[in-house]
BASELUM-269175 format. One record per residue: residue in three letters; x, y negated, z negated of N, C-alpha, C in turn. Coordinates in steps of 0.001 Angstrom, whole numbers, padded with zeros to 6 digits, always signed. Atoms other than C-alpha are relative to their C-alpha. Last residue first. Layout:
BEGIN
ALAXYZXYZXYZ ...
This chain:
BEGIN
ASP+001863-000580+001004-044808-012702-007239+001411+000994-000987 THR+000245+000592+001267-042152-014410-004529-000547+000053-001074 SER+000845-000475+000667-041930-011514-001457+000546-001395-001295 HIS+001232+001116-000789-040306-012736+001649-000611-000088-001542 ARG-000174+000874+000042-037240-010773+000589-001014-001001-000069 HIS+000639+000818+001072-039048-007375+000011+000113-001836-000106 PHE+001583-000203-000130-039084-005211+003255-000316-001024-001353 ARG+001232+000796-000659-036213-007195+004868-001504+000450-000474 SER+001015+001106+000861-034103-006061+001720-000888-000416+000726 ARG+000740-000168+001307-033272-002781+003344-000688-001343-001054 SER+001313-000966-000451-032058-003870+006272-001361+000366-000610 LEU+000394+001303-000140-029442-006399+005071-001626+000415+000743 ALA+000654+000357+001072-028432-003951+002729-000586-001126+000740 SER-000683+001007+001100-027552-001677+005263-000706-000760-000515 GLY-000095-000334+001905-029704+001293+005917+000917-000946+000160 PRO+001374+000019+000263-028841+001076+009931-000126+000657-001326 LYS-000102-001647-000028-025780-000741+010812-001451+000034-000798 GLU-000656-000326+001463-026579-004849+011218+000182+001440+000252 LYS-001175-000477+000105-026542-007111+014151+000608+000687-001233 ARG-000355+000817+000082-030567-007311+014888+001150+000700-000315 GLU-001478-000713-000536-032428-005934+017409+001191-000573-000866 LYS-000693-001147+000385-035545-006790+016175+001534+000474-000022 THR-000572-000445-001097-036096-010713+017120+000409+001882-001260 ASN+001299+000165-001140-037781-013295+015518+000525+001379+000968 ASN+001028-000494+000284-035950-013513+012077-001404+000253+001264 CYS+000445-001122+001029-032912-013387+013277-000671+000551-000405 SER+000008-001162-000934-033369-015624+016350-000061+001210-000691 ARG+001183-000155-000915-034818-018347+014318+000137+001379+000721 ALA+001450-000867+001028-032217-017605+011307-001142+000169+001484 ALA-000456-001818+000022-029203-018179+013984-001343+000354-000558 GLU+000459-000057-001217-030603-022016+014348+000132+001541+000244 GLU+001482-000260-000089-031145-022647+010314-000104+000450+001893 GLN+000599-000602+000520-027587-021526+010121-001603+000448+000235 GLN-000276-001231-000460-026004-023272+012401-000509+000871-000398 GLY+000507+000223-001268-027394-026191+010489-000091+000893+001015 ASP+000983-000447+000252-025881-024461+007312-001652-000808+001406 ILE+000324-000985-000366-022933-024641+009353-001398+000432-000987 SER-000213-000566+000789-023242-027988+010369-000085+001904-000091 LEU+001006-000992+000749-023294-028432+013407+000265+000270-001241 GLY+000917+000978+000927-020560-031126+015086-001888+000442-000622 LYS-000671+001564+000417-018993-028362+017104-001065-000866-000193 VAL+000395+001145-000959-021056-024894+017070+000601-001130-000206 GLY-000062+001839+000371-019611-022007+015549-000413-000872+001044 SER-001135+000532-000811-021166-018665+015935+000506-001449+000033 VAL+000248+001102-000253-023339-017053+013043+001164-000405+000751 GLU+000813+000101-001299-024069-013641+012943+000055-001477+000301 ASP-000494-000622-001121-020888-013716+010355-001177+000589+001628 ASP-000561+000954-000184-022511-015876+007906+000781+000615+001267 ARG-000769-000294+000704-025346-013446+007476+000933-001096+000615 CYS-001006-000497-000845-028591-015416+008499+001638+000329-000513 CYS-001589+000484-000342-030577-016204+005650+000673+000506+000769 PRO-001494+000070-000867-033957-015166+004365+000868-000920+000807 PHE+000040+000197-001195-035241-015376+001003+000440+000300+001591 ALA-001136+000907-000813-033990-013033-001644-001154-000295+001607 HIS+000768-000173-000906-036196-011313-004515+000794-001201+000994 ILE-000215+000638-001043-035325-010715-008009-000222-000011+001171 VAL+001093+000622+000532-036472-008247-010774-000364-001384+001330 GLN+001939-000545-000127-035466-005039-009621-000947-001178-000265 ALA-000140-000565-001004-031176-006516-008912-002006+000412+000299 ILE+000493+001603-001000-031746-008258-012023-000218+000611+000975 ARG+001002+000740+000084-031804-004720-013813-000776-001411+000812 ASN+001055-000748-000539-029513-003327-011173-001311-000069-000986 ALA-000101+000051-001297-026737-005961-012550-001623+000790+000873 VAL+001118+001543-000648-028112-005645-015667+000212-000053+000846 THR+000901-000063+000304-027009-001432-015916-000986-001490+000474 SER+000569-000589-001340-023877-001944-013737-001562+000402-000637 SER+000528-002064-000119-022365-003607-016308-000974-000263+001052 SER-001197-000378+000928-021080-007737-017003-000638+001533+000066 ALA+000079-000196+000773-022210-008692-013720+000870+000719-001378 ALA-000594-000243+000911-022475-010268-010632-000061+000340-001360 ILE-000100-000223+001343-025142-010262-008249+000887+000322-000506 VAL-000558-001313+000623-024695-011408-004691-000701+000168-001353 ARG+001237-000282+001029-026659-012464-001285+001043+000440-001033 ARG+000819+002065+000760-024795-014904+001570-001065+001022-001229 SER+000964-000099-000073-024218-011337+003545-001074-001204-000612 MET-000019+000535-000698-020777-012163+004520-001570-000060-000059 MET-000083+001164-000120-019632-011010+001456-000580-000732+001132 ASP-000760+000090-001357-020803-007553+001350-000356-001943+000007 PHE-000535+001134-000720-021528-005886-001716+000273-000353+001073 GLU-001824+000740+000424-022658-002519-002215+000173-001742+000813 SER-001029-000632-000604-026628-002385-002561+001428-000107+000061 GLY-000798-001252+001144-028551-003272-005600+000456+001015+000738 ASP+000999-001097+000063-031092-005412-003404+000741+001159-000445 THR+001152+000347+000967-029125-008833-004875-000998+001358+000567 ASP+000743+000923-000149-025786-007203-003452-001444-000187-000856 MET+000802-001014-001048-023083-006002-005793-001185-001135+000943 VAL+000596+000540-000854-020469-006664-007932-000621+000223+001019 VAL+000097-000681-001034-019429-005320-011355-001152-001057+001104 GLY+001967+000007-000317-018071-006514-013980+000039+000771+001058 GLY+000533-000920+001039-013910-005289-015552-001600+000234+000795 ALA+000121-000062+001484-012082-008004-015367-000940+001041-000336 GLU-001295+000475+000595-010796-007019-011733+000229+000252-001783 GLN+000154-001659-000224-014552-007057-010469+001275+000615-000588 VAL+000846-000770+000625-014703-010507-011657-000316+001381-000055 ILE-000714+000231+001059-011889-011714-010041-000931+000263-001220 ILE-001223-000928+000683-012223-009767-007099+000259-000653-001202 ALA+000457-001421+000075-015990-011591-006621+001061+000796-000575 SER+000804-000666+001270-014583-014823-007655-000723+001090+000050 ALA-001056+000398+001176-012245-015368-004453-000612+000804-001334 ALA-001448-000665+000014-014624-014331-002145+000458+000226-001178 ILE-000319-000894+000743-017557-016435-003517+000817+000823+000354 ASP+000371+000479+001006-017741-020063-002260+000231+001456-000816 TRP-001474+000774+000527-015880-019216+001178-000475-000028-001092 CYS-001327-001017+000388-018184-016110+001873+000926-000724-000703 HIS-001080-000488-001076-021260-018169+001712+000955+000472-000061 MET-001843+000842+000319-023952-019497-000510+000267+000656+001040 GLY-000580+001233-001066-027740-018795+000712+001213-000391-000332 ILE+000381-000678-001534-028767-015864-002285-000046-001481+000917 HIS-000017+000943-000642-027321-016249-005870-000308+000577+001385 TYR-000381-000396-001176-026120-014036-008881-000756-000919+000612 TYR+000090+001366-001032-024272-014442-012109-000870+000599+001555 ALA+000949+000040-001160-024706-012440-015160+000086-001259+000644 ASP+000063-001698-000706-023137-011686-018088-000377+000421+001189 ALA+001651-000562-000382-021957-015343-019201+000173+001421+000379 GLY+000512+000974+000126-018553-016068-021344-001832-000176+000775 GLY+001314-000601+000450-017424-012792-020442-001238-001107-000867 THR-000499+000333+001679-014596-014582-019339-000479+000878-000845 ALA-001346-000588+000056-015220-012343-015627+000368-000490-001505 VAL+000126-001247-000040-018922-013311-015424+001726+000245-000675 GLN+000238-000120+001299-017653-017278-016288-000426+001638-000255 CYS-001382-000451+000849-015566-016396-012951-000547-000168-001166 MET+000133-002113-000146-019428-016171-011222+001128+000294-000734 ASP+001481-000473+000426-020208-019855-012166+000280+001846-000008 VAL+000108+000449+001925-016895-021506-011523-000904+001146-000587 ALA-001358-000725+000926-016959-020004-007754+000389-000326-001133 ALA+000182-001038+000111-020943-021043-007365+001377+001166-000227 THR-000960-000772-001190-020159-024440-008047+000307+001704-000179 GLY-000134+000827-001239-022987-026660-009574+000996+000171+000980 LEU-000969+000484-000066-022628-025168-013312+000444-001116+001476 ALA-000438+000133-001535-025742-023330-013563+001325-001656-000485 ARG-000601+001510+000199-027573-022322-016682+000611+000457+001297 VAL-000566+000435-001415-030065-019366-017454+000641-001474-000130 GLY-000254+001043-000643-030852-018160-021204+000503+000040+001482 HIS-000826+000591+000934-031136-015358-023377+000220-001577+000644 VAL-001297+000226+000267-032784-013463-021124+000215-000973-000896 PRO-000529+001516-000431-036616-012017-021074+001568+000391+000147 LEU-000890-001163+000222-037783-010753-018853-000053+000577-001566 LYS+000820-000437+000497-039642-013686-018677+000262+001402-000166 LEU+000307+000718+001183-036719-016087-018185-001039+001334-000753 LEU-001077-000246+001220-035847-013837-015742-000015-000112-001263 LYS-000490-001713+000148-038971-013837-013828+001102+000671-000678 PHE+001299-000770+001191-039217-017467-014081+000237+001110-000407 ILE+000845+000483+001036-036127-017977-012389-000507+000370-000969 ASN-001158-000642+000566-036563-015881-009645+000382-000406-001253 SER+000264-001261+000347-039666-017661-009008+001289+001233-000545 THR+000816+000173+000964-037881-020727-008705-000577+000866-000749 MET-001154+000405+000993-035263-019609-006311-001210-000523-000799 THR-000841-001351+000514-038006-017814-004080+000659-000457-001153 ALA+001140-001029+000927-040266-021084-004317+000343+001305-000037 LEU+000403+000851+001222-037453-023269-003144-001126+000940-001215 ALA-001442-000135+000622-036393-020804-000366-000075-000604-001548 LEU-000042-001752+000521-039976-020419+000771+001355-000190-000688 ASP+001272-000736+000605-040814-024337+000841+000609+001272-000172 ASP+001325-000375-000784-037507-025544+002505-000585+000860-000792 ARG+001538+001060+000498-034829-027323+000252-001090+000394+000783 GLU+000708-000619-001150-031604-024875+000676-001853-000928-000314 ALA+000054+000944-001012-028466-026812-000602-001530+000294+000618 GLY-000720+000287-000779-028345-024394-004185-000453-001021+001339 ILE+000592-000089-000771-030279-023619-006607+000323-000006+001145 GLU-000427+001021-000560-027356-021843-008303-001431-000282+000812 THR+000373+000025-001286-027257-019067-010987+000505-001783+000530 VAL-000520+001171-000772-026017-018135-014446-000499+000090+001357 VAL-000101-000283-001337-027282-015479-016639-000034-001643+000802 VAL+000219+001160-000788-026867-015533-020374+000421+000445+001117 CYS-001175-000021-001276-027541-011666-021000-000368-001820+000123 ARG-001157+000875+001092-028996-010447-024727+000511-000721+001082 SER+000990+001101+000639-032600-009253-022696+001207-000982-001063 VAL+000472+000561-000337-030499-007371-020401-000319-001489-000556 ASP+001328+000153+000435-028936-004973-022525+000051-001519+000641 ASP+000737-000925-000914-025617-003763-020915-001645-000327-000425 GLN+001485-000201+000386-023347-005995-022151-000857+000989+001068 GLY+000279-001431-000283-019462-005272-021008-000955-000020-000288 SER+000033-000415+001733-018262-008754-022042-000870+001619+000188 ALA+001611-000048+000185-016411-009102-019061-000168-000029-001020 HIS+000910-001070-000199-012651-009287-019037-001258-000312-000925 LEU+001389+000591+000180-009978-011910-018758-000404+001725+000373 PRO+001027-001111-000798-006136-011185-018952-001655-000805-000831 ALA+000662-001009+000955-003919-014680-020092-001759+001049+000722 GLY-000983-000536+000672-002185-016511-017469-000470+001222-000949 ASN-001253+000535+000431-003972-019552-017092+001097+000989-000477 LEU+000799+001416+000405-007312-017332-016704+001734-000658-000883 PHE-001106+000543+000611-006410-013818-015216-000437-001234-000111 ALA+000407+001131-000087-008102-010335-013919+001166-000990-001133 GLY+001161+000713+001991-006716-007300-013976+000146-001483+000584 ARG-000827+000427+001331-003843-005430-011513-000385-001193-000928 GLY-000860-001261+001237-005723-003111-009143+001026-000239-001063 ARG+000643-001300+000326-006595-005950-006489+000862+001208-000704 GLN-000872-000338-000657-004612-009482-007677-001526+001610+000079 ALA+000611-001619+000179-007129-011348-009572+000939+000281+000994 HIS-000688-001139-001179-006630-015169-010209-000598+001454-000684 PHE+000495-001666+000100-008328-017885-012565+000304+000681+001158 LEU+000097-000997-000857-006908-021266-013245-000101+001479-000083 LYS+000183-001422+000425-008371-023719-015498+000576+001084+001378 ASP-000985-000581+000206-007343-027388-015799+000048+001796-000075 GLU-000322-000593+001230-010544-028572-016790+001558+000538+000103 VAL+000450+000515+001208-010969-030855-013858+000204+000475-000998 CYS-001079+001247+000356-009363-028762-011380-000539-000871-001060 SER+000806+000938+000278-011198-025475-011843+000937-000964-000161 TYR-000226+000799+000589-008829-023244-009259-000922-001097-001231 VAL+001140+001077+000307-010291-020258-008380+000459-000946-000842 ILE-000877+000860+000891-007497-017537-006560-001173-000978-000406 GLY+000874+001174-000160-008781-014427-005156+001019-000865-001368 PHE+000404+000619+001420-006926-011151-004372-000761-001170+000183 GLU-000988-000517+000704-006617-008491-001806+001062-000421-001422 THR-000336+001444+000905-010145-008599-000833+001430+000455-000415 GLN+000371-000233+001490-010718-005745+002143+000695-001515-001036 LYS+000826+000968+000362-011256-007138+005563-000494+001190-001422 ASN+000756-001109-000694-008569-004831+006731-001231+000004-000624 VAL-001002-000466-000844-006340-007458+004489-000985+001364+000826 THR+000109-001443-000700-008089-010473+003042+001066+001075+000805 PHE-000832-000322-001077-007166-013254+001066-000408+001589+000151 ALA+000237-001726+000011-009805-015249-001121+000767+000240+001240 ILE-000832-000415-000936-008954-019336-001844-000116+001715-000584 SER+000075-001025-000135-011122-021467-004057+000197+000898+001360 ILE-001118-000666-000762-010411-024795-005260-000315+001510+000036 ALA-000891-001143-000509-013054-025991-007695+000738+000020+001132 VAL-000231+000361-001814-015242-028987-009055+001744+000780-000216 PHE-000331-001242-000915-016753-028986-012184+000302+000019+001334 PRO-001108-001110+000313-016733-032053-014451+000176+001182+000202 PHE+000614-001305+001239-019796-033824-012988+001195+000571-000019 ARG-000963-000082+001227-018012-036894-011192-000583+001259-000946 HIS+000729+001195+001107-020830-037779-008862+000892-000033-001353 VAL+000834+001173-000377-019646-036838-005661+000004-000622-001161 PHE-001022+000896+000031-017265-034406-007322-000584-001091+000583 ASN-000877+000248+001354-020209-032446-008787+001584-001134+000376 VAL+001593+000486+000726-022483-032467-005212+000635-000720-001420 THR-000598+000813-001034-018975-030935-003334-001046-001423-001123 GLY+000407+000745+000540-018988-028360-005572+000065-001286+000106 ASP+001365-000418+000475-016347-025918-004395-000756-000870-001074 ILE-000135+000519+001455-013443-028303-003164-001586+000895+000309 PRO-000654+000779+000619-011525-026587-000282-000045-000804-001439 ASP+001174+000972+000718-013744-023271+000099+001497-001129-000244 ILE-000273+001328+000642-011064-021005+002012-001049-001424-000325 ILE+001578+000220-000049-011066-017262+003392-000342-001270-001060 TRP+000047+000668+000707-007558-016409+004218-001230-000789-000030 THR+001075+001553-000522-007286-013688+006778-000325-000804-001232 PRO-000068+000837+001692-004688-011126+006538-000770-001287+000776 ARG-001737+000596+000397-005393-009015+010231-000736-001225-001563 ASP-000897-000751+000861-008506-006243+009814+001092-001321-000073 THR-000902-001191-000482-010463-009076+011001+000602+001125-001006 LEU-001086-000553+000632-013365-011213+009593+000678+000973+000544 GLU-000576-001156-000804-014601-014136+012296+001002+000545-000892 VAL-000413-000716+001353-016761-017111+010866+000263+001431+000433 PRO+001262-000973-000257-016521-019136+014469+000099+000598-001478 GLU-001117-000966-000098-014831-022766+014285-000899+001116-000577 GLY+000040-000673-000838-017268-025484+014978+000208+001438+000066 ALA-000490+001218-001298-016359-028347+012804-000456+001117+001543 ALA+000882+000976+000045-018587-026859+009571+000099-000457+001817 VAL+001518-000936-000649-016770-023485+010295-000816-001291+000866 SER-000378-000727-001383-013299-025395+009817-001494+000191+001011 GLU+000224+001523-001120-015086-027482+006917+000462+000158+001232 GLU+000843+000537+000026-015592-023911+005064-000154-001436+000984 GLY-000185+001136+000845-012581-022366+006022-001512-000941+000386 ILE+001611+000747+000056-012346-019143+007169-000032-000916-000461 PHE+000276+000483+001177-008172-018409+008510-001785-000299+000578 ARG+000998+000667-000266-005957-015988+010162-000787-000471-001211 HIS+000927+000060+000706-002201-015123+009445-001277-000836+001026 GLN+001000-000675-000862-000155-015105+012026-001158+000386-000631 PRO+000009+000348-001416+002059-018347+011356-000984+001445+000394 TYR+000052-001556-000875+002554-017071+007573-000839-000407+001453 GLN-000287-001490+001328+004414-019802+005819-000537+001211+000718 ALA-001084+000286+000382+003174-022813+008097+001288+000848-000406 ARG-000437+000055-001263+000018-021704+008822+001429-000336+000022 ILE-000346-001736+000065-000284-021313+004880+000509+000406+001508 ALA-001256-000524+000622+000871-025334+004513+000155+001464+000172 SER-001297+000502-000670-001450-026604+007559+001201+001147-000626 ILE+000206-000413-001061-004545-024609+006217+001568-000265+000714 LEU+000331-001535+000697-004577-025601+002447+000638+000581+001133 ILE-001407+000074+000909-003290-029322+003199-000063+001297+000420 ARG-001165+000520-000979-006228-029420+006305+001452+000337-000527 GLU+000407-001165-000866-009060-027813+003527+001618-000234+001109 VAL-000363-001622+000526-007973-030329+001372+000461+001189+000760 ARG-001707+000521-000150-008051-033485+004033+000239+000832-001038 GLN-000827+000407-001094-011653-032382+004949+001550+000212-000642 ASP+000186-001368-000277-013017-032066+001404+000508+000491+001082 THR-000797-001056+000157-011278-035072+000808-000442+001764+000277 GLU-001269-000517-000491-013368-036676+003423+001085+000536-000456 THR-000671+001081-000344-016415-035797+002228+001237-000255+000281 VAL-001850+000398-000834-018926-033432+002991+000622-000867-000572 LEU-001039+001600+000526-022386-033216+000696+001398+000611+001238 ASP-001850-000984-000847-024792-030433+001318+000049-000905+000322 ALA-000836-000501+000830-027883-031750-001294+001303+000787+000814 PRO-000578+001506+001026-029428-034259+000876+001137+000893-000694 SER+000807+000601+000703-029457-031452+003614+000288-000968-001353 SER+001804-000104-000317-028132-029985+006392-000458-000219-000726 LYS+000366-000482-001268-024894-032249+006491-001322+000977+000164 LEU+001089-001056+000480-024955-035371+004656-000082+001488+001356 LYS+001180-000383-000793-021966-037707+004313-000730+001641+000084 VAL+000830-001653+000121-020383-038978+001742-001012+000110+001456 ASP+000819+000099-001153-017388-041535+001443-001003+000958+000223 LYS-000512-000877-001469-016292-041618-001908-000959-000207+000943 GLN+000990-000369-000710-015956-043915-004852+000536+000434+001218 LEU-000116+001471-000856-012801-043408-007147-001568+000321+000777 GLN+000725+000960+000644-013075-040827-010028+000363-001451+000800 PHE+001248-000450+000497-012254-037695-008337-000870-000869-000715 ALA+000776+000327-000558-009664-038719-005720-001297-000147-000742 THR+000038+001144-000512-006928-038390-007217-000964-000576+000230 MET-000443+000044+001980-007762-034747-009137-000399-001899+000459 VAL+001417+000312+001006-008805-034120-005909-000150-000598-001059 VAL+000622+001337-000519-005288-034809-004165-001498-000376-000946 GLU-000886+001150+000776-003496-033148-007572-000948-001142+001484 SER+000745+000434+001273-005536-030068-006831-000019-001355-000069 ALA+001284-000163-000347-003956-029022-003607-000761-001338-001106 GLN-000689+001112-000841-000592-028951-005209-001316-000516+000849 LYS-000236+001417+000511-001908-026651-007144+000290-001582+000252 VAL+000861+000183+000538-003531-024424-004734+000014-001579-001179 LEU+000825+001017-000679-000611-024652-003470-000960-000385+000086 ALA-001035+001147+000147+001511-023034-006043-000792-001330+001141 ILE+000212+001063+001421-001775-020489-006337+001463-001416-000268 GLY+001367+000846+001023-001405-019913-003278-000137-000736-000620 PHE-000161+001131-000567+002443-019095-002776-001267-000830+000003 ASN-000423+000867+000641+001851-016939-005726+000260-001169+001095 LEU+000642+000132+001159-000606-014593-003885+000703-001226-000677 CYS+001029+000907-000394+001112-014443-000857-001239-000553-001164 ASP-000818+001296-000825+004398-013138-002549-001029-001473+000843 THR-000083+001169+001589+002050-010714-004653+000479-001545+000397 TRP-000103+001295-000192+000980-009261-001238+000162-000801-001158 ASP+000082+001129+000885+002222-005838-001418+000155-001485+000461 ALA-000571+001572+000441+001009-003615+000774+000229-000710-001288 MET+000616+001576-000497+000045-000050+000432+000893-000778-000472 
């Protein structure tokens, strides 16, 4: 098995350097642009940090590939191959960043043969560096991380996000999911405004579960391996195997908790990340909206028989 530790160490050093750009801009007035909705924002700092990260990695590893949030928004396709690939979210929590709400992260995952080898999440304002390498554990500022191991959902703190979707079905589904979880009951539902940091709370044991529908691969790819290496469980919201391209995830302290949440929540329709081709000038969620028309109106989907997408089709429109 190849050892990607040098890439991991390079990524950690690079993330720390890029965080200085984020923190310099954090207290300043931002030039904000809308992408797909009033809650889907981008700033010049998002774009600048992604350029810094990709330029430095490409100079060091010219044969490697990239999937970056802002690159996709600019027209690059989402294409995960067997080649070494860096999946980058330059600022996870852009709304937080704009409002100076102190949960803002740089997230990087690294895959080879479509398998995640390591993940890095740096919560810039908190100065918390989460990282994990496949088979070698998860760490926060160098200290080992361990999920809580909680297997009683009624004693769980659950983290989620409303996300950027604002159509009626998405909002009804998301609010219904929260209602149903509270009625299980659970101890509480929390949201920090960044999927990457949300999910890392499961790795710390501070939260016992996280779920989300409608996020993108760059939001959760790094955090997924951090949760897994901390002893947690990551799966699709229908209880099947986790697929970072599906835009659906449950991360939990135990399979018992994860499966109980999967029994309760439902997903609204959203096209897979890898089913959308880059369209220059159209945001990723704008591309998703266009692609969803095709995804939802044809039976010949780009999916394997029995896949998570196929199984979830029968229940994901329900909000009761």
